[in-house]
C-alpha positions in Angstrom: 67.0 149.7 95.8 63.9 152.0 95.8 61.6 152.0 98.8 58.6 150.9 96.7 60.6 148.0 95.2 61.7 146.9 98.7 58.1 147.1 99.9 57.0 145.0 96.9 59.7 142.4 97.7 58.7 142.3 101.3 55.1 141.7 100.3 56.2 139.0 97.8 58.5 137.2 100.3 56.4 137.4 103.5 54.2 134.4 102.6 57.4 132.3 102.1 58.6 133.4 105.5 55.2 132.7 107.1 55.1 129.2 105.6 58.0 128.3 108.0 57.3 130.6 111.0 53.8 129.1 111.2 55.5 125.8 111.9 57.2 127.3 115.0 60.5 127.9 113.2 62.3 131.0 114.5 63.7 133.4 111.9 67.3 134.6 112.4 67.5 137.9 110.5 70.9 139.2 111.7 74.4 137.7 112.1 74.1 138.4 115.8 70.9 136.4 116.1 72.7 133.5 114.2 75.7 133.6 116.5 73.5 133.7 119.6 71.5 130.7 118.4 74.5 128.6 117.1 77.3 129.4 119.5 77.3 127.1 122.5 74.3 125.2 121.1 73.3 122.2 123.1 71.0 119.6 121.7 69.7 119.4 118.1 68.6 122.1 115.7 67.1 122.2 112.2 68.2 125.2 110.1 66.3 125.9 106.9 67.9 128.2 104.3 64.8 129.6 102.8 64.7 130.9 99.2 62.3 132.5 96.7 63.3 129.9 94.1 59.9 128.3 93.2 61.3 125.1 91.7 63.2 123.9 94.8 61.8 126.0 97.7 58.3 125.2 96.6 58.9 121.6 97.7 61.4 122.3 100.5 59.1 124.2 102.7 56.2 121.6 102.6 58.8 118.9 103.0 60.1 120.5 106.2 56.5 121.0 107.4 55.7 117.3 106.9 58.9 116.2 108.6 58.1 118.3 111.6 55.0 116.2 112.2 57.3 113.3 113.1 57.4 112.4 116.8 61.2 112.7 116.9 62.4 116.1 115.8 65.1 118.7 116.7 65.0 120.7 119.9 65.3 124.0 118.1 64.0 125.2 114.7 65.6 128.1 112.8 65.5 129.7 109.4 67.5 132.3 107.5 66.3 133.7 104.2 68.9 133.7 101.3 68.8 136.8 99.2 66.7 138.7 101.8 68.6 138.5 105.1 72.0 138.3 103.4 74.3 138.8 106.4 72.4 136.4 108.6 72.5 133.8 105.8 76.2 134.3 105.3 76.8 133.8 109.0 74.7 130.6 109.1 76.6 129.2 106.1 79.8 129.5 108.0 78.5 126.6 110.2 77.8 124.5 107.2 81.4 123.9 106.0 82.6 122.2 103.9 79.3 122.6 101.9 79.2 125.5 99.4 76.4 128.1 99.7 73.2 126.5 98.5 69.6 127.8 98.7 67.3 126.4 99.6 69.1 124.0 101.8 68.4 122.2 105.1 70.9 121.5 108.0 70.5 119.3 111.0 72.9 120.2 113.8 73.8 118.5 117.0 75.6 120.4 119.8 76.6 123.1 117.3 78.1 120.6 114.7 76.6 119.9 111.3 75.4 116.3 111.2 73.2 116.2 108.1 72.9 118.6 105.1 70.6 118.6 102.2 71.8 120.8 99.4 69.7 122.5 96.7 70.6 119.9 94.1 69.3 117.3 96.5 66.0 119.2 96.8 65.4 120.0 93.1 63.4 117.3 91.3 62.3 115.7 94.6 58.8 115.8 96.1 58.0 117.2 99.5 57.4 113.6 100.6 60.9 112.6 99.5 62.5 115.6 101.3 60.4 114.8 104.4 61.4 111.2 104.4 65.1 112.1 104.3 64.6 114.6 107.1 62.7 112.1 109.3 65.5 109.6 108.8 68.1 112.3 109.9 65.9 113.2 112.9 65.6 109.5 113.9 69.4 109.1 113.7 70.5 112.4 115.4 67.7 113.7 117.6 66.9 110.8 119.9 
């Protein structure tokens, strides 16, 4: 990949990264960062597999933002970016078994175990409000 193309992609992708990091979500950009965050995890965590896909991710990110306004929410907030931080995303997906790779997608974890997962096909054709409602329900069930 040429340096100018990579710089273009970085400029293109940065607003999508910012949409989540502005919410206090920590980006995990390397497999080592994923392992550090997920291994020996205590409490609850939200993990958003971000994506450039406009159709699904365009509703996913606002849905996550709306859900995080809920009083009950996970202790930790993480994101990996599919197609951009490939190795980190692959490492995070190891924790989402038995679900196949899916982006965007959203995981709720408790003590390092996956307790709720929203796959891409469950994000497509849904509004940010519907995605938020499902997340709030998962937060209420697993994060109290």
